[in-house]
C-alpha positions in Angstrom: -22.7 36.7 -4.7 -23.2 36.1 -8.4 -22.0 39.7 -9.1 -18.6 39.0 -7.6 -17.5 35.3 -8.0 -14.2 36.1 -6.3 -16.0 36.8 -3.0 -18.0 33.6 -3.0 -15.1 31.5 -4.2 -12.8 32.8 -1.5 -15.3 32.6 1.3 -16.3 29.1 0.1 -12.6 28.2 0.3 -12.6 29.0 4.1 -15.7 26.8 4.4 -14.0 24.0 2.5 -10.9 24.1 4.7 -13.1 24.0 7.9 -15.0 21.0 6.6 -11.8 19.3 5.4 -10.3 19.7 8.9 -13.4 18.3 10.6 -13.5 15.2 8.3 -9.7 14.8 8.7 -10.1 14.6 12.5 -12.8 11.9 11.9 -10.5 9.9 9.7 -7.5 10.4 12.2 -9.0 10.5 15.7 -5.6 9.8 17.3 -4.2 13.0 15.6 -7.4 14.9 16.6 -6.8 14.1 20.3 -3.3 15.6 20.1 -4.8 18.7 18.6 -7.0 19.0 21.7 -10.2 17.5 20.2 -11.0 15.4 23.2 -14.4 14.3 21.8 -12.2 11.7 20.0 -10.6 10.4 23.3 -10.0 6.7 23.2 -10.9 6.3 19.6 -8.5 4.6 17.0 -8.7 5.0 13.3 -10.2 2.3 11.2 -7.1 0.4 10.2 -8.8 -2.4 8.3 -7.7 -2.6 4.6 -11.2 -1.4 3.6 -11.0 1.5 6.0 -7.6 2.5 4.7 -8.8 2.3 1.1 -11.8 4.5 1.8 -9.5 7.0 3.5 -7.3 7.2 0.4 -10.3 7.6 -1.8 -11.6 10.4 0.4 -8.1 12.1 0.3 -8.0 12.0 -3.5 -11.5 13.4 -3.8 -10.6 16.3 -1.4 -7.4 16.9 -3.4 -9.4 17.4 -6.6 -11.9 19.6 -4.8 -9.0 21.8 -3.4 -7.4 22.1 -6.8 -10.8 23.2 -8.3 -10.3 26.5 -6.4 -8.6 28.8 -8.9 -5.6 30.5 -7.3 -6.7 33.8 -8.9 -9.9 33.7 -6.8 -8.0 33.3 -3.5 -6.0 35.7 -1.4 -2.3 35.0 -0.5 -3.1 33.2 2.7 -5.7 31.0 1.0 -3.3 30.1 -1.9 -0.7 29.1 0.8 -3.4 27.0 2.6 -4.5 25.3 -0.6 -0.9 24.4 -1.5 -0.2 23.2 2.0 -3.4 21.1 2.1 -2.6 19.5 -1.2 0.9 18.6 -0.1 -0.4 17.2 3.2 -2.8 15.0 1.2 0.0 14.0 -1.2 2.1 12.9 1.7 -0.7 10.9 3.4 -1.6 9.2 0.1 2.0 8.4 -0.7 2.6 6.6 2.7 -0.8 4.8 2.5 -0.8 3.8 -1.1 2.6 3.9 -2.8 4.7 3.0 0.2 2.0 0.7 1.7 3.3 1.7 5.1 0.4 0.1 7.1 1.3 -3.3 5.7 5.1 -3.0 5.8 6.1 -1.0 8.8 4.9 -1.2 12.5 5.9 2.5 13.0 2.8 3.5 11.0 0.7 2.7 14.0 0.4 5.2 16.9 -0.9 3.6 20.0 0.7 5.9 22.5 -1.7 6.5 25.5 0.6 9.2 27.0 -1.8 12.0 26.1 -4.3 10.6 28.6 -1.7 9.7 31.3 0.7 12.6 31.3 -1.0 15.5 29.7 -3.2 17.3 32.3 -5.8 18.5 29.8 -8.7 17.6 32.2 -9.4 16.3 35.7 -7.8 12.9 36.5 -11.3 11.3 36.6 -12.1 12.5 33.0 -8.7 11.3 31.8 -9.2 7.9 33.5 -12.5 7.5 31.6 -10.7 8.5 28.4 -7.9 6.0 29.0 -10.4 3.2 29.9 -12.2 3.8 26.5 -8.7 3.7 24.8 -7.8 0.5 26.6 -11.1 -1.1 25.6 -10.3 -0.3 22.0 -6.7 -1.6 22.1 -7.5 -5.3 21.4 -9.4 -4.5 18.2 -6.7 -2.1 17.1 -4.0 -4.6 17.8 -5.9 -7.3 15.9 -6.1 -4.9 12.8 -2.4 -4.2 13.0 -1.5 -7.9 13.3 -3.7 -8.7 10.3 -2.2 -5.8 8.2 1.5 -6.4 8.7 2.8 -8.7 5.9 5.5 -11.1 6.8 8.3 -11.6 6.4 9.3 -8.2 7.8 12.9 -6.9 8.0 14.5 -7.8 11.3 15.0 -4.2 12.2 11.2 -3.5 11.8 10.4 -6.5 14.0 12.8 -5.2 16.6 11.2 -1.7 16.5 7.7 -3.3 16.7 8.7 -5.4 19.7 10.3 -2.4 21.5 7.4 -0.1 20.7 4.5 -2.4 21.5 6.3 -4.4 24.2 7.1 -1.1 25.9 3.5 0.0 25.7 2.4 -3.2 27.4 4.7 -2.8 30.3 3.7 0.9 30.5 0.1 -0.2 30.8 1.0 -2.6 33.6 3.6 -0.8 35.6 3.1 3.0 35.2 -0.5 3.7 34.3 -2.3 2.3 37.4 -0.2 4.5 39.7 -1.2 7.6 37.8 -4.9 6.9 38.2 -4.9 5.4 41.7 -6.0 8.8 43.2 -9.4 8.5 41.5 -11.6 7.2 44.3 -14.6 6.1 42.2 -14.6 2.3 42.6 -16.8 1.7 39.6 -14.4 3.6 37.3 -11.5 1.8 38.9 -13.0 -1.6 38.2 -13.8 -0.7 34.7 -10.3 0.6 34.2 -8.7 -2.6 35.7 -10.7 -4.9 33.4 -10.0 -2.8 30.2 -6.3 -2.4 31.1 -5.9 -6.1 31.7 -7.3 -6.8 28.2 -5.1 -4.2 26.7 -2.0 -5.7 28.4 -3.0 -9.1 27.1 
C-alpha cells in the first residue's frame, strides 16, 4: 500500500523471513531435518570450498537485505526477529569465513544419522528409505570432509575426529541393522545393505 509504507514494509518483512528460512533449510539440509523438514532426509550440505563460499556470499547478501528494513517500520516482534536473524548470520559467517572451521576442525561436520534411527517421526519403512539415502550420500560427504581438513591438525582435533567418525562407522555396522531388521521388504533391505556397506567403508 503506497499510502502506508509501514504496512507494506512490515508485511514484506514477514515474507522476507519466510523466504530466508526456506533458503536456509536448502543450504543446511541436515539442520532442516532436525527441525522436522523431512523432505531433506538423507541430504548433506554442499561442503565443497565452492559450496561453502557461495553459502557465505548468500548469508552476507541476506544480512544486507535484513538491515535494509528500517526498525521504525517494524513492530517489536519484527525488530527482535531482524536482530536475531542478523546475529545468526554473523555467527554462521564468523565460523565459516574468519575461523575457517570447515578447514580446521572436524567438529564442524554433522554426520549423525540418529534422527533416522532413533527418532520415530515416521513408520520404520520410511525411515529405512531415508537412512538408505543418507548412507548413499556418506561417501561423497566424507570425501568432501577429507579434502577440506588441512593438515597438520592439532592432536586433540584428530582424536575428536577419530572418536566421532570412528564411532559412527561402528554404529552403522553394529546398531543400525538391528533397528531396521523388522522391515520385511527385501528390495529395501538389499538397497540398505549395499548403501550401509559403502558408508561403513
